[in-house]
N, C-alpha and C positions, 0 to 999 in steps of 0.2 A: 384535362389537366394530368400531367405526369406526376406520379408519386412513387418513390422507391420504398417498398414495404420493409426493408431492413432498418432504415433509420427514420423513415416517415417524413423525409423532407420532400417538398414538392417543387415544381419548376419555377415557382415565384421566389424561392430562397436565393438571396444574393450570391452570385458566383457559382451557382450549381450548374452542372452539365451532366447529361446522361449518355452512357455508351450504348452500343448496339443492343446489348442485353438488358438495357434499362437500369443499369447500376449507376448510382451517382458518383461523381468524381471524389467526393469526400470519403466515401466508403472504400474506393479503390486505393486511395492514398493511405488510409488507415490499415488496409490489408497489407500493403507493401511494408509499412512501418512495422507491423506485427511480425511479418516474416523475417525482417532484418533483426528485430529484437529477439526472436526465438533462436536465431542462429548465434547470437551473442550471449544468450541467457546462461548457458552452461559455462562459458568462459568467465563471465562475471561472477557466477556462483563459486567457481573454483578459486578465483582471486579473493572473494569474501571469506571463504573457508580458510584460506591461507592466513589472511589477516586475523581472523578469530584465533587460529592456532598460535600465533605469535603473542597474543595477549591473554589467552585463557589461563586462569589460575595464577595470575601475577599479583593479585590483590584480593580484597574482600569481595569484589564484584567483577564479573567479566564484561558487563555492559551497563550503561545508564540510558534510560529512556525518559525523555521529556513526556510525561504522561498527562494528557488532558482529560482522559476519561472518554474521549470520542472514539469512533470506530477505527480510525486510522492508527492512532497510537496504541489502541487495544490490540489490533491485529499485529502490529509490529512487535509489541511486547510478547504476544503469543508465539510468533515465529521464532523470536530469539530464545524464548524459554523452551518451547516444545521441539521445534525442528532442529535448532542448533545447540540445544542443551546448555544454555548459558545461565549463569547466576546473575540475575537482572536486578538492578536497583531502579525503582520507579520514582521519578522526581516530578512533583506537581507543584506549580507555583500558584499559590492562592492569591488571585488578583482582586478579591473581594466581590467578584461577580458570580461565583459559584453558588448555586442554591444548596440548601441542606440535602436535597435529594441527590444532587451531583456528588457531593462529598460522600454520601452513603454508597452510591454506585461505585465510586472509585475505591473505597475501602473494601467493598464486596468483591470486586474484580481482583484486586491485588491479593486478597486473602485466598480466593478460589485458585488463583494461579500459583500461589506460593512465592510471591515476589516480595 
């Protein structure tokens, strides 16, 4: 049985094909996508920095982050605060499903980040 050690998919996975080097078609597609996105990354970052520049210091906050306390919104808030040096307002909607621990974690993160 063929197995590609990069993504650990085997020949029984639906739609999978292997090239001469044994690399699966899903990994070669993702590699091509990554190369394209790397080419565009600096262009998009420049546009983002220009957008930030037009809105920085126009009000009490430079950006608002819908903050759930999860890793994605935490990382986004960290980038905006640390990499782009923005004054960030964290907004959390209490949907009554947050545990006491989640509330504590959210408070700890925003305090540590100075948000």
